[in-house]
N, C-alpha and C positions, 0 to 999 in steps of 0.2 A: 962693641962690644964686651971690654970690663966693663964699661959701667953696668950694666945689661947683668952681666955674672956677677960682681958686686952687688948690683942692687936685687937680684934671687938670694943671694942669701941673707942680705939687709931682712925681706920681707919674711923668710923661714925663721929670721931669731925675730923678729918683733912678734911671731905667732905664737912659738913656742915658749919666747918670755911670756909672753900677755896670758897663755893660756897654765904656765905652770903660780905665777904671783896669785890669778884669780882660786886656782884650788888652796892655796896657800892662807891667801884672805879670807875666804867660806869657810877652812878649815878653821882659820881663830875665832871665828866669827859664829860658828856650832860655840868654840869652848870660851868667851866669855859673853856671848849676846851682845856687844857692845859695835854696831855700825862704823862707829869715829873712829877706832880703832884701825878697822879693814880701810876706811877712808885713808886715812895720811900715811898708810903704805903705799897705799897710789903714787904718793907724791914724795915717798921716802925714799921707795926702794924701784916699784914699775917704771917708773916716767924714768927715773933721774938713768937709767939703765940704757932706755931708748935710745937718750937724747946723746946721750955718749958712742952709744952703737952705732949712729950717724954721727960722730964728728958734729955734734950740734951745743955751740955753745948756749947759756941762755944771760939776759939781762934785764934784772928786772929794778923798776924808780918806783915812785909812792908809795912804798908799801906805810912811812911816818904821816901818810892824809887821812889814817883809813881806824879808829876803835879798833881794836880786835876784839875787846869784849863786848860785844854786840852784833846781832845778825846784821847782813846786810843781800842785797839782790845785786847780782854782780852783772853786768851786761856789755857784751865782747862782741867786736865783729869776728869774723870768723873766715877763716882764709885755708886750712887745711884741717885735716883728722890729727894730724899733730897739735894742732890749739889745748886742747884736754890738757895732752903730758904740761904743756907749760904753762897752763894756768895752777894746774894741781901742784906745783913746784913754787908757783907764783904767791901766790895765795895762804901762808902758815895758818889757816885752820881748816877742819872737815869742810868739804866744798861739796856740794851734788849739783847735779847738771839735771838740764830742760832735755832730755834727745828728743828725737824720731822715731814716732813705732816703728819703724824700720828696722833697728834695732833689735827689736822681741826676737827676730827671725834669727840672733847671730849666736851662737853656741859661747857659753864662760863670758863670751861681754854681757847677754843677755843676763844671765846669772846674780852673777855679782849687782848687775847695775840693780834688778829690784831686792836684791839681800840686801843691799846697801841705801832704799830708801832714793832710787833715782825718778824722776817723772816723763811720763814717754807724751805725745802731740800726736797724734792722727791729725796733719794738716790738712785736710781735706774734707776734712768736720766740723764747723762748726758751733755743735753741739760739745765735742769734745775740749773747743777752743776753752770755755767757760768751769768746764769740771776740770781742767788744768789750773784756772786761776783760781779755783778755791782751793784747790790742792794745793798749790804754790803757795797762796796767803797763810793757808793751817801752817806751812810746814814753816814759814818766816817766826808766826808766834812762837813758835816753839821751841825758837832763838838757836835755827838751823841759815848754813849759810848754801844759798843758790843758784847758776850762775843759767846763763838763759844768752842766747845769739837771735838777737830779735831780727838781723836781715832776713833769718826766717830758711837760710843755705848758702853753703860756702862761699864767697868770689872766687868769682871765676878771671877776673882781670885785676883786682886786687884794690879794686876802686870801693867805694864807701858805699852800698845799696843803703837805702831809706829804712829805716825802723820800723817793726809792725809793732803798732801802740798795747795793743789787748792784754799781753800778758806783762805789761809795769802796772797792772792795773793791783795787783798781789802785792805790791811793795806799799801803793797806797792804801790797801785795805788792811796790811798787817802793821803801817807807819812805821815802818823801816827803814831808813836811806838806801837809793840807789851810788854803784858804787860803778864809773862808765870806765871801761878796759881796753888800753889798743894795745892790739896784736901787730905787731909791726915783722914782717920775715918769714912768716912757717908758709907763705903759700910758696917764695921759691927753695925752701927744704923739701916738701913735698909739695910738687902741688896738688891742684885740686883731676887734669889732664893727667890721662894715664893710667894705667893697672898702678905701678907704685917705680917713684922716678924719682928715690931720694938724692941728696946732696947736701955738704958739709955746711954751712954758712954760719949764721946768728938769730935767731927770736930775742927780739923784743918784747917785752909788758910795762905795759906803763898804767899806773893805778891813776886816775884821775878823783879828783876832791868828791867825797860820798853828797849829794843834792837832798838834799829835804823833803822830803813829802806833804811836811803841815807845812802854811804859812802864819802868816797872825789873822788870817782872814778865815783860814781858816784849810783844807784836803787841796793840795796841786790837780787838776784837771791834767789826765792820763794824758794825753797831748800835748800839753806842754812840759811835762814829766819826759815823754818821750823828746821831744824837740830838746831836753835843755842836754840827756844822755847822748844825743845821738852829735850834735855840735861839740860836747866836752870830748868825744870819741874823736870826730872829725880834728879838731884843734891838737889832739897830740899822737895823730899819723899824715899829722904835714911833716914838710921837711922841717930843721928849724937849720937856722942861720949862725 
């Protein structure tokens, strides 16, 4: 009962905190016309507040492996809705996400996502996938960083699911490296099952070595790129001796 009461308070705080910072971010965007500022507010204000409110600690490894002066496509496993908070804080540059189109129905989040240039995917439409790949490639060519969850949905068991290869084609088309990201602990902090059952804990974000999309003989195949990314994330998730 005590946990249920605390979780209700945390849920109320999450909703109010999120709505308040979105209003501030959108107001600032109207003044500055710079989405990157609003994106960094999510990393420096919104996400830390939510983790602190849930007594969640964040550990980040591997930032030194990435050249942050260049754009990248980040591909991460997906354990919980709190993954986005962790990724915002782990990546020290403005970060956009590929979101499922159901998010277009969520007030405030929908407004913020569209205003800051997030991409949306209708997972039931093959035609939509091709369009989003072109949009993602264009975003990367413009020097922006994008994160996607190639498992397609959150893992209910914590096990890493196969990656869908289609969207990684955007990195090949744009000529940018792919950074594999392993998230661990988020599923225990905020499990998929249930309405809102938050628990204190540690979320670890490990950034892997960037994977090039070009070789001496030309571009890599998207399936090979996907297999490399999946293997890298799996290796970072394996227990360390």
